[in-house]
N, C-alpha and C positions, 0 to 999 in steps of 0.2 A: 821485810818478811821473806823467809826462805820457802823452799818447795814443800807442798803438803804431800804426804804419802797416803794413797788409798789403802784400806785394809784388805789383806788376804793372808793366808797362812799355808805354807808347805805344799803349794801346787808344783807340779813338775812337768816337764816336757823335755824333748830332745831337739838338738839342732838338725834342721833339715838339710843344710849346706855347710861346708867348712867356713870357718871365720879367719879372717887375716888380721894382723895387728892394727891395721889402719881402717878397718871397716867401721862405719858408723851406723850400719844396720845389720840385723841378724835375722835369719829366717828359721822359725821353729817348725816343729812337725805339724803337718796339716790338720786343722781344726782345733788345735790345743790352746790357742790364744784365748778362748772363751773361759778357760780356767783362771785367768789372770785379769787384773784391773785394766781398764783403759783409760790412762791418764788424760786429764783435761788440762787446760792452760794452767800452769803453775804447779802441776802435780808431777810426781815421778813414783816409780817403784823400783826396788832394788832386786836384781837377779844375780844369782851366782852361777857362773858357767864353770862346769867341771869336765876335765878332759876325760874322754871315753877310754884312752890308753893308760892313763895314770890319774887316779882320783886324788892324788896329792897335789896336782896342778889345778889351780882353779883361779878365777878372776871375778871380782864383784863389780857390777856395773849398774848404772842408773838408766832405767827405761823411761823415756820421755814421751814416746808416742807409739801406738799400736795400730796398724793398718792391716787388717786380715792377719796373716801369720808373719808379717814383717814387723820387727820392733826397731825403733830408733833408739840407739845407745850412745 
């Protein structure tokens, strides 16, 4: 059985800190994690990261855990 995806739609936030290519966690704007699901064991949700400098640059990632405003990707 694969991962289950909790339901949510079109929530948005901003990164609170820069992200490096090797990072396995990202920090989002304070208090905005409440707009997103909190995956439990075997669940994920998909997040699309869009560059603030060039919206043509983006990356899709899977969020496997949310702790406050820190997401494991």
